[in-house]
C-alpha positions as CSV (number, residue, x, y, z in Angstrom):
1,X,-59.0,-10.6,56.9
2,X,-58.2,-8.5,53.9
3,X,-56.9,-9.5,50.5
4,X,-53.2,-9.0,51.6
5,X,-53.6,-11.5,54.4
6,X,-55.2,-14.1,52.2
7,X,-52.4,-13.6,49.6
8,X,-49.7,-14.0,52.2
9,X,-51.4,-17.1,53.8
10,X,-51.6,-18.7,50.3
11,X,-48.0,-17.8,49.6
12,X,-46.9,-19.4,52.9
13,X,-49.0,-22.5,52.2
14,X,-47.4,-22.8,48.7
15,X,-44.0,-22.3,50.3
16,X,-44.5,-25.2,52.7
17,X,-46.0,-27.5,50.1
18,X,-43.3,-26.6,47.5
19,X,-40.5,-27.2,50.0
20,X,-41.9,-30.7,50.6
21,X,-42.2,-31.4,46.9
22,X,-38.7,-30.2,46.0
23,X,-37.2,-32.2,48.9
24,X,-39.0,-35.3,47.7
25,X,-37.9,-34.8,44.1
26,X,-34.3,-34.2,45.1
27,X,-34.2,-37.2,47.4
28,X,-35.8,-39.5,44.7
29,X,-33.2,-38.4,42.3
30,X,-30.5,-39.9,44.6
31,X,-29.3,-36.7,46.4
32,X,-30.3,-37.5,50.0
33,X,-27.9,-35.0,51.5
34,X,-29.1,-32.2,49.3
35,X,-32.7,-33.2,50.0
36,X,-32.0,-33.0,53.7
37,X,-30.7,-29.5,53.2
38,X,-33.8,-28.4,51.3
39,X,-36.0,-28.9,54.4
40,X,-34.4,-26.3,56.7
41,X,-33.7,-23.8,53.9
42,X,-37.2,-24.0,52.6
43,X,-39.0,-23.9,55.9
44,X,-36.6,-21.3,57.3
45,X,-37.4,-19.0,54.4
46,X,-41.1,-19.5,55.0
47,X,-40.7,-18.6,58.7
48,X,-38.6,-15.6,57.9
49,X,-41.2,-14.4,55.4
50,X,-43.9,-14.8,58.0
51,X,-41.8,-12.9,60.6
52,X,-41.0,-10.1,58.2
53,X,-44.5,-9.5,57.0
54,X,-46.7,-10.3,60.0
55,X,-44.7,-10.1,63.2
56,X,-42.1,-7.4,62.6
57,X,-44.6,-4.6,61.9
58,X,-46.4,-5.2,65.3
59,X,-45.8,-2.7,68.1
60,X,-44.8,-4.9,71.0
61,X,-43.1,-2.2,73.0
62,X,-44.3,-0.8,76.3
63,X,-47.2,1.6,75.9
64,X,-47.0,5.3,76.8
65,X,-48.6,6.1,80.2
66,X,-50.4,9.0,78.6
67,X,-52.3,6.8,76.1
68,X,-56.0,6.0,76.9
69,X,-56.7,2.4,77.8
70,X,-58.9,1.0,75.0
71,X,-59.6,-2.3,76.8
72,X,-60.1,-1.0,80.4
73,X,-63.3,-0.4,82.2
74,X,-65.6,2.3,81.0
75,X,-65.9,5.6,82.9
76,X,-69.5,6.1,81.8
77,X,-72.3,5.2,84.2
78,X,-74.5,2.4,83.0
79,X,-78.1,1.6,83.7
80,X,-78.3,-0.7,86.8
81,X,-81.6,-2.2,85.6
82,X,-80.0,-3.8,82.5
């Protein structure tokens, strides 16, 4: 993990904790309906942020048949005594 991953994970953790705190404060102030709205908006924004930063940049498409298979068997001969 690099520094950017740690920063993003911390931001997501704060986003989840902050959503819970804001919802609790709003509901304790007597606005139960607004507090119920804070949960999906807060967590939805955290999920969107995670998707936008982590999942969207991934290349999930089909691979090109001309590419070499990095995870396939090796073509090199190995020592049978090992």
